[in-house]
Backbone as ProteinMPNN parsed JSONL, in Angstrom:
{"seq_chain_A": "MKYYIAYGSNLNKAQMAYRCPDAVYVGNGYLKGWELVYRGSKTGAYATIRQKHGKIVPIGLWAISSRDEASLDCYEGYPIFYKKKALRVHGNDTVDIGMAYIMDENRKVGRPSEHYIDVVYEGYMDCDLNGHFLLESLRTNQQEMSGKKGRG", "coords_chain_A": {"N_chain_A": [[1.865, 35.239, 18.269], [5.097, 35.842, 17.84], [8.916, 36.599, 18.488], [10.432, 39.382, 17.649], [13.88, 40.701, 16.516], [15.426, 43.721, 17.274], [17.525, 45.961, 16.076], [18.338, 47.934, 13.952], [17.374, 50.303, 12.976], [14.681, 49.727, 13.872], [14.718, 49.558, 16.324], [13.693, 52.12, 17.314], [10.934, 53.163, 19.391], [8.75, 54.716, 18.36], [8.865, 54.777, 15.393], [8.547, 51.737, 15.566], [6.141, 51.4, 16.022], [4.285, 53.041, 14.676], [4.602, 51.437, 12.015], [3.904, 48.786, 12.651], [1.512, 48.119, 14.357], [0.258, 46.291, 16.066], [3.058, 45.44, 17.426], [4.384, 44.709, 20.437], [6.923, 45.823, 23.073], [9.177, 44.319, 24.605], [11.762, 43.867, 25.846], [15.303, 44.482, 26.324], [18.175, 43.065, 25.176], [20.796, 41.098, 24.219], [22.729, 39.622, 21.235], [25.297, 37.158, 21.188], [27.963, 37.021, 19.628], [28.002, 38.123, 17.097], [27.963, 41.595, 15.313], [27.308, 44.464, 14.523], [26.929, 46.026, 11.879], [27.273, 48.159, 8.602], [25.805, 47.728, 5.467], [25.385, 48.845, 1.909], [23.062, 50.228, -0.391], [21.013, 50.967, -3.17], [19.238, 52.994, -2.17], [20.838, 54.01, -0.081], [23.431, 53.303, 2.996], [22.395, 50.672, 5.376], [21.93, 49.257, 8.818], [22.662, 46.153, 9.618], [23.853, 42.773, 10.84], [26.523, 40.744, 11.41], [28.054, 37.62, 11.558], [30.344, 37.692, 14.398], [33.489, 36.643, 16.067], [33.744, 37.072, 19.48], [32.431, 39.848, 19.932], [29.466, 41.645, 20.59], [25.945, 42.514, 20.126], [23.727, 44.701, 21.055], [20.429, 44.942, 21.47], [16.555, 44.988, 20.893], [13.662, 43.822, 21.915], [10.925, 42.605, 20.39], [7.222, 41.572, 20.747], [5.491, 40.561, 18.051], [2.535, 40.499, 15.759], [1.275, 38.094, 13.071], [0.535, 40.193, 10.986], [2.319, 42.156, 11.622], [4.441, 41.264, 11.099], [4.157, 41.044, 8.067], [4.22, 43.735, 7.484], [7.028, 44.316, 8.619], [8.02, 42.524, 6.7], [7.975, 44.007, 4.067], [9.058, 46.368, 4.406], [11.617, 45.584, 4.958], [12.312, 44.497, 2.432], [12.361, 41.814, 2.264], [12.645, 38.869, 0.451], [14.791, 39.31, -0.799], [16.696, 41.45, -0.231], [17.25, 41.457, 2.478], [17.333, 38.772, 4.807], [15.913, 36.393, 6.587], [16.407, 34.966, 9.977], [16.454, 32.872, 12.819], [17.684, 33.781, 15.953], [19.197, 33.323, 18.97], [18.765, 35.436, 21.734], [20.236, 36.857, 24.445], [19.784, 37.526, 27.815], [18.961, 39.268, 30.909], [19.794, 37.117, 32.451], [18.484, 35.369, 30.851], [17.581, 33.277, 27.84], [16.039, 33.811, 25.215], [14.257, 32.786, 22.057], [14.659, 34.412, 18.796], [13.773, 36.138, 15.851], [15.319, 37.893, 13.588], [16.184, 40.137, 10.969], [18.849, 39.417, 8.563], [20.84, 41.314, 6.403], [21.793, 40.419, 2.876], [24.928, 39.164, 2.481], [26.454, 39.777, 0.471], [26.102, 42.988, -0.047], [27.845, 45.684, -0.268], [29.965, 47.274, 1.623], [28.755, 50.513, 3.408], [28.304, 54.017, 4.122], [26.08, 55.322, 6.296], [23.256, 57.268, 6.518], [23.063, 60.719, 8.185], [20.53, 60.784, 9.259], [19.463, 58.505, 9.158], [21.248, 57.274, 11.241], [20.614, 58.925, 13.583], [17.776, 58.164, 13.757], [18.183, 55.722, 14.453], [19.893, 55.494, 16.799], [17.798, 57.37, 18.348], [16.157, 54.915, 18.917], [17.959, 53.314, 20.339], [18.028, 55.045, 22.827], [15.168, 55.016, 23.508], [15.048, 52.458, 24.035], [16.889, 51.814, 26.088], [19.238, 51.398, 25.745], [23.272, 51.021, 25.697], [24.722, 53.517, 23.998], [27.704, 53.266, 23.295], [28.085, 50.999, 21.589], [26.856, 51.506, 19.297], [28.297, 53.911, 18.347], [30.997, 52.553, 18.447], [30.067, 50.949, 16.164], [29.836, 52.297, 13.861], [32.068, 53.836, 13.988], [33.957, 51.523, 13.619], [32.903, 50.638, 10.96], [33.308, 52.701, 9.459], [36.586, 52.252, 9.423], [36.543, 50.115, 8.144], [35.504, 50.95, 5.651], [37.451, 52.598, 4.582], [39.117, 50.829, 4.112], [41.108, 49.622, 6.063], [41.491, 47.229, 8.744], [39.541, 46.85, 11.269], [40.466, 46.26, 14.934], [39.837, 43.309, 16.792]], "CA_chain_A": [[2.759, 36.359, 17.825], [6.68, 35.733, 17.794], [9.417, 37.685, 18.728], [11.132, 40.088, 16.759], [14.943, 41.466, 17.167], [15.666, 44.868, 16.459], [18.78, 46.301, 16.652], [18.995, 49.09, 13.951], [16.178, 51.846, 12.977], [13.091, 49.492, 14.368], [14.961, 49.796, 17.791], [12.669, 53.536, 17.51], [9.771, 52.984, 19.606], [7.778, 55.602, 17.136], [8.586, 54.277, 13.949], [7.512, 50.651, 15.328], [4.103, 52.004, 16.461], [3.466, 53.468, 12.99], [5.216, 50.471, 10.972], [3.724, 47.578, 13.349], [0.113, 48.503, 15.207], [0.534, 45.155, 17.147], [3.691, 45.043, 18.313], [4.427, 45.132, 22.186], [7.894, 45.997, 23.194], [9.327, 43.071, 25.551], [12.598, 44.56, 26.638], [16.405, 44.433, 25.561], [19.142, 41.986, 25.535], [22.049, 41.253, 23.432], [23.41, 38.967, 20.604], [26.505, 37.269, 21.589], [28.703, 36.502, 18.57], [27.573, 39.332, 16.514], [28.158, 42.431, 15.131], [26.124, 45.762, 13.848], [27.603, 46.434, 10.457], [26.66, 48.75, 7.469], [25.607, 47.65, 4.298], [24.454, 49.869, 1.006], [22.263, 49.542, -1.818], [20.835, 52.305, -3.889], [18.927, 53.923, -1.599], [21.87, 54.298, 1.065], [23.147, 51.931, 3.74], [21.711, 50.587, 6.337], [22.387, 48.265, 9.659], [22.908, 44.54, 9.606], [24.54, 42.323, 11.727], [27.217, 39.784, 11.107], [28.625, 36.931, 12.875], [32.024, 37.831, 14.483], [33.702, 35.91, 17.836], [33.799, 37.807, 20.914], [31.539, 40.793, 19.517], [27.991, 41.519, 20.853], [24.641, 43.425, 19.79], [22.496, 44.92, 21.854], [18.94, 44.77, 20.748], [15.521, 45.135, 21.512], [12.887, 42.14, 21.593], [9.521, 43.019, 20.048], [6.331, 40.422, 20.297], [4.898, 40.866, 16.762], [1.577, 39.689, 15.015], [1.78, 38.086, 11.415], [0.081, 41.475, 10.034], [3.468, 42.963, 11.64], [5.851, 40.575, 10.247], [4.057, 41.406, 6.898], [4.572, 44.933, 7.273], [8.412, 44.618, 8.449], [8.896, 41.813, 5.275], [7.691, 44.948, 3.39], [9.805, 47.587, 5.066], [12.972, 45.268, 4.845], [12.776, 44.133, 1.381], [12.452, 40.292, 2.612], [13.243, 38.336, 0.882], [16.018, 40.222, -1.61], [17.49, 42.619, 0.456], [16.911, 41.085, 3.937], [17.102, 37.696, 4.689], [15.015, 36.105, 7.984], [17.315, 33.868, 10.991], [16.409, 32.71, 13.963], [18.684, 33.836, 16.692], [19.201, 33.206, 20.96], [18.832, 36.574, 22.583], [20.619, 36.895, 25.633], [19.355, 38.803, 28.477], [18.352, 39.355, 32.487], [19.664, 35.986, 32.967], [17.373, 34.439, 30.4], [17.54, 32.946, 26.425], [15.046, 33.413, 23.996], [15.162, 32.757, 20.12], [13.808, 35.184, 17.868], [13.823, 36.63, 14.257], [16.154, 39.118, 13.139], [16.254, 40.39, 9.602], [19.611, 39.624, 8.216], [20.776, 41.607, 4.752], [22.653, 39.782, 2.286], [26.101, 39.219, 2.376], [26.88, 40.25, -0.81], [26.011, 44.08, -0.176], [29.004, 46.334, 0.165], [29.797, 48.361, 2.863], [28.489, 51.71, 3.135], [27.89, 55.044, 4.982], [24.496, 55.071, 6.565], [22.717, 58.974, 6.364], [22.713, 61.172, 9.526], [18.919, 60.76, 9.852], [19.129, 57.166, 9.385], [21.863, 57.303, 12.972], [19.617, 59.364, 14.329], [16.404, 57.302, 14.392], [18.746, 54.596, 15.137], [20.35, 56.637, 18.168], [16.945, 57.404, 19.401], [15.926, 53.921, 19.354], [18.995, 52.887, 21.241], [18.11, 55.184, 24.05], [14.434, 54.081, 23.534], [15.601, 50.689, 24.704], [18.039, 51.783, 27.242], [20.965, 50.298, 25.237], [24.587, 51.59, 25.639], [25.244, 54.147, 23.12], [29.033, 52.706, 22.565], [28.023, 50.112, 20.936], [26.348, 52.03, 17.957], [29.375, 54.731, 17.917], [31.976, 51.73, 18.12], [29.969, 50.216, 14.855], [30.126, 53.579, 13.397], [33.627, 53.989, 13.916], [34.599, 50.309, 12.552], [32.683, 50.789, 9.503], [34.103, 53.756, 8.673], [37.967, 51.868, 9.139], [36.126, 49.267, 6.952], [35.369, 51.79, 4.223], [38.435, 53.193, 4.225], [40.237, 49.674, 3.708], [41.478, 49.281, 6.979], [40.762, 46.393, 9.67], [39.472, 47.413, 12.893], [40.863, 45.517, 16.206], [38.54, 42.53, 17.794]], "C_chain_A": [[4.154, 35.949, 18.51], [7.372, 36.885, 17.97], [10.54, 37.923, 17.593], [12.304, 40.479, 17.394], [15.004, 42.617, 16.22], [16.81, 45.102, 17.065], [19.211, 47.465, 15.682], [17.71, 49.719, 14.134], [14.833, 51.103, 13.744], [13.507, 48.982, 15.972], [13.716, 51.02, 18.3], [11.509, 53.315, 17.845], [8.583, 53.685, 18.513], [7.529, 54.814, 15.871], [7.96, 52.866, 14.045], [6.231, 50.908, 15.49], [3.562, 52.651, 15.653], [3.538, 52.03, 12.341], [4.082, 49.298, 11.6], [2.856, 47.902, 14.721], [0.254, 47.846, 16.668], [1.498, 44.833, 18.41], [4.059, 45.469, 20.08], [6.097, 45.021, 22.191], [8.345, 45.216, 24.672], [10.467, 43.337, 26.269], [14.213, 44.222, 25.878], [16.799, 43.297, 25.839], [20.342, 42.238, 24.161], [22.376, 40.09, 22.621], [24.811, 38.433, 20.726], [26.972, 36.717, 20.234], [28.41, 37.231, 17.547], [27.839, 40.344, 16.286], [27.32, 43.513, 14.57], [27.601, 46.203, 12.951], [26.778, 47.6, 9.641], [26.596, 48.221, 6.025], [24.918, 48.794, 3.305], [23.236, 49.054, 0.191], [21.688, 50.887, -2.454], [20.495, 53.139, -3.3], [20.001, 54.288, -0.062], [22.347, 53.106, 1.777], [22.59, 51.88, 5.182], [22.592, 49.53, 7.475], [21.845, 46.867, 8.977], [23.869, 44.121, 10.541], [25.141, 41.135, 10.637], [28.194, 38.718, 11.905], [30.353, 37.225, 13.162], [32.11, 37.453, 16.003], [34.301, 37.038, 18.463], [32.811, 38.77, 20.487], [30.087, 40.594, 20.491], [27.326, 42.754, 20.346], [23.922, 43.67, 20.374], [21.335, 45.312, 20.764], [17.71, 45.013, 21.705], [14.701, 44.075, 21.179], [11.375, 42.73, 21.259], [8.501, 41.367, 20.069], [5.264, 41.389, 18.769], [4.062, 40.14, 16.367], [2.15, 39.175, 13.56], [1.304, 39.425, 10.643], [1.822, 42.513, 10.585], [4.576, 42.763, 11.04], [5.529, 40.556, 8.487], [4.578, 42.478, 6.496], [6.163, 44.801, 7.048], [8.968, 43.713, 7.239], [8.823, 42.986, 4.404], [8.866, 45.7, 3.117], [11.167, 47.179, 4.701], [13.481, 44.886, 3.472], [13.245, 42.514, 1.538], [11.686, 39.676, 1.064], [14.99, 38.164, -0.111], [16.648, 40.636, -0.705], [17.649, 42.247, 2.117], [16.617, 39.388, 3.908], [16.616, 36.963, 6.355], [15.951, 34.797, 8.666], [16.666, 33.737, 11.933], [17.271, 32.495, 15.098], [18.396, 33.981, 18.384], [19.389, 34.576, 20.963], [18.931, 36.562, 23.867], [20.061, 38.282, 26.816], [18.362, 38.804, 30.229], [18.635, 37.643, 32.597], [18.468, 34.592, 32.105], [18.127, 33.972, 28.853], [16.31, 32.612, 26.202], [15.431, 33.9, 22.459], [13.819, 33.697, 19.797], [14.171, 35.705, 16.605], [14.299, 37.776, 13.897], [16.073, 38.47, 11.732], [18.108, 40.436, 9.557], [20.145, 40.216, 6.486], [22.198, 40.546, 4.353], [24.097, 40.162, 1.98], [27.04, 39.894, 1.321], [26.645, 41.747, -0.819], [27.244, 44.69, 0.546], [28.676, 47.304, 1.233], [29.446, 49.7, 2.313], [28.375, 52.718, 4.08], [26.341, 55.479, 5.222], [24.112, 56.636, 6.823], [22.694, 59.152, 7.838], [21.562, 61.004, 10.01], [18.938, 59.236, 10.116], [19.951, 56.975, 10.981], [21.251, 57.893, 13.427], [18.422, 58.765, 14.541], [17.204, 55.854, 14.844], [19.196, 54.889, 16.733], [18.851, 56.904, 19.05], [16.269, 56.054, 19.86], [16.825, 53.394, 20.71], [18.612, 53.684, 22.89], [16.24, 55.173, 24.104], [14.173, 52.748, 24.403], [16.378, 50.777, 25.659], [18.971, 50.682, 27.174], [21.893, 51.378, 25.247], [25.018, 52.129, 24.475], [26.717, 53.586, 22.436], [28.675, 51.825, 21.835], [27.804, 50.522, 19.286], [27.965, 52.901, 17.513], [30.688, 53.972, 17.545], [31.516, 51.103, 16.667], [30.384, 51.174, 14.079], [31.612, 53.512, 12.772], [34.491, 52.767, 12.898], [33.946, 50.356, 11.352], [32.885, 51.685, 8.478], [36.002, 53.373, 8.032], [37.801, 50.93, 7.732], [36.166, 50.031, 5.162], [36.703, 52.413, 3.789], [39.885, 52.118, 3.714], [41.072, 49.146, 5.012], [41.023, 48.575, 7.846], [40.727, 47.15, 11.236], [39.89, 45.818, 13.606], [39.485, 44.542, 16.46], [38.396, 41.484, 16.703]], "O_chain_A": [[4.196, 35.755, 19.725], [6.888, 37.997, 17.761], [11.228, 37.144, 16.932], [12.247, 40.679, 18.607], [14.791, 42.669, 15.009], [17.177, 44.702, 18.17], [20.178, 48.133, 16.05], [17.058, 49.708, 15.178], [13.969, 51.853, 14.198], [12.823, 48.23, 16.666], [13.016, 50.926, 19.309], [10.71, 53.198, 16.916], [7.675, 53.031, 18.001], [6.482, 54.355, 15.414], [7.141, 52.487, 13.208], [5.334, 50.385, 14.829], [2.368, 52.928, 15.76], [2.46, 51.467, 12.151], [3.298, 48.936, 10.723], [3.328, 47.941, 15.858], [0.33, 48.33, 17.798], [1.299, 44.382, 19.538], [3.889, 46.56, 20.624], [6.618, 44.225, 21.409], [7.835, 45.567, 25.736], [10.353, 43.075, 27.466], [14.161, 43.663, 24.783], [16.176, 42.496, 26.536], [20.586, 43.213, 23.45], [22.345, 39.132, 23.394], [25.667, 39.241, 20.364], [26.23, 35.87, 19.736], [28.817, 36.52, 16.628], [28.282, 40.707, 17.376], [26.356, 43.003, 13.999], [28.749, 46.531, 13.251], [25.666, 47.923, 10.058], [27.647, 48.403, 5.412], [24.056, 49.554, 3.743], [22.756, 47.921, 0.164], [22.153, 51.924, -1.982], [21.052, 54.223, -3.472], [19.521, 54.887, 0.901], [21.93, 51.995, 1.449], [22.395, 52.83, 5.94], [23.685, 49.057, 7.165], [20.965, 46.631, 8.149], [24.659, 44.919, 11.046], [24.653, 40.718, 9.587], [28.985, 39.078, 12.777], [31.296, 37.036, 12.394], [31.31, 37.722, 16.9], [35.183, 37.774, 18.021], [31.79, 38.22, 20.899], [29.758, 39.522, 20.998], [27.913, 43.819, 20.154], [23.052, 42.802, 20.449], [21.391, 45.805, 19.637], [17.77, 45.188, 22.922], [14.973, 43.392, 20.192], [10.805, 43.351, 22.157], [8.896, 40.311, 19.576], [4.642, 42.45, 18.708], [4.374, 38.95, 16.416], [3.143, 39.632, 12.995], [1.853, 39.615, 9.558], [2.281, 43.415, 9.883], [5.427, 43.528, 10.587], [6.383, 40.168, 7.69], [5.268, 42.549, 5.48], [6.711, 45.0, 5.964], [10.079, 43.939, 6.76], [9.884, 43.054, 3.783], [9.523, 45.759, 2.078], [11.941, 48.006, 4.221], [14.681, 44.881, 3.199], [14.274, 42.06, 1.038], [10.551, 39.936, 0.666], [15.888, 37.321, -0.085], [17.427, 39.775, -0.297], [18.29, 43.017, 2.832], [15.828, 38.851, 3.131], [17.362, 37.309, 7.271], [16.183, 33.785, 8.005], [15.994, 34.756, 12.096], [17.659, 31.36, 15.376], [17.5, 34.662, 18.884], [20.222, 35.001, 20.162], [17.946, 36.307, 24.559], [19.995, 39.501, 26.653], [17.244, 38.327, 30.418], [17.661, 36.925, 32.826], [17.954, 33.541, 32.488], [19.293, 34.345, 28.721], [15.618, 31.685, 26.623], [16.2, 34.689, 21.911], [12.662, 33.756, 20.212], [15.382, 35.538, 16.457], [13.54, 38.745, 13.918], [15.976, 37.314, 11.32], [18.723, 41.226, 10.272], [19.83, 39.563, 5.491], [23.127, 40.105, 5.03], [24.445, 41.184, 1.388], [28.147, 40.408, 1.477], [27.076, 42.113, -1.913], [27.626, 44.344, 1.663], [27.651, 47.882, 1.596], [29.684, 50.069, 1.163], [28.331, 52.207, 5.199], [25.595, 55.91, 4.342], [24.968, 57.209, 7.498], [22.438, 58.26, 8.647], [21.442, 61.054, 11.234], [18.487, 58.764, 11.16], [19.253, 56.533, 11.894], [20.967, 57.177, 14.387], [17.982, 58.875, 15.685], [16.655, 55.033, 15.579], [18.643, 54.345, 17.689], [18.791, 56.668, 20.257], [15.841, 55.972, 21.011], [16.375, 53.153, 21.83], [18.84, 53.094, 23.947], [15.993, 55.451, 25.278], [13.3, 52.316, 25.156], [16.651, 49.716, 26.219], [19.346, 49.724, 27.85], [21.559, 52.513, 24.905], [25.709, 51.396, 23.767], [26.839, 53.491, 21.215], [29.412, 52.026, 20.869], [28.384, 50.025, 18.321], [28.64, 52.56, 16.542], [31.434, 54.388, 16.659], [32.433, 50.73, 15.935], [31.441, 50.935, 13.495], [32.092, 53.269, 11.664], [35.254, 52.911, 11.942], [34.711, 49.989, 10.46], [32.759, 51.637, 7.254], [36.578, 53.772, 7.02], [38.483, 50.917, 6.708], [36.637, 49.725, 4.067], [36.908, 52.684, 2.606], [40.999, 52.361, 3.249], [41.731, 48.124, 4.823], [39.896, 48.976, 8.139], [41.539, 47.723, 11.962], [39.741, 44.693, 13.129], [38.33, 44.952, 16.343], [37.572, 40.577, 16.823]]}, "name": "protein", "num_of_chains": 1, "seq": "MKYYIAYGSNLNKAQMAYRCPDAVYVGNGYLKGWELVYRGSKTGAYATIRQKHGKIVPIGLWAISSRDEASLDCYEGYPIFYKKKALRVHGNDTVDIGMAYIMDENRKVGRPSEHYIDVVYEGYMDCDLNGHFLLESLRTNQQEMSGKKGRG"}
């Protein structure tokens, strides 16, 4: 088993139960020095993270099997659409190392669908995360799409 860091639709526990039957939800935490953004493909825009001093991204931490990881690799389009990176997860006075999928930085900013955001929002509720961070990421994304620079 290894730790998997979810920050987008894989926060949704029903989705993870379907996709990764061996996965066990460990708890929540955050990534320090990262921000949640949305980048696009032919099928839409999806969550990813990028390094940003002074920002944090709330996350859900899962213990996954190699079978779960293979399923996630397929779902995330690894290694072309998303890459894997080991990151430090902070939470409850502990620091763990987990694996996160991060989208290719050359992908352009895009607008996620309402359905996608609903799935992510359900995940925020599932993992007891503060929805303020999700709303702020959407506001920043909209500013970036319209060519305005966000503060921070």
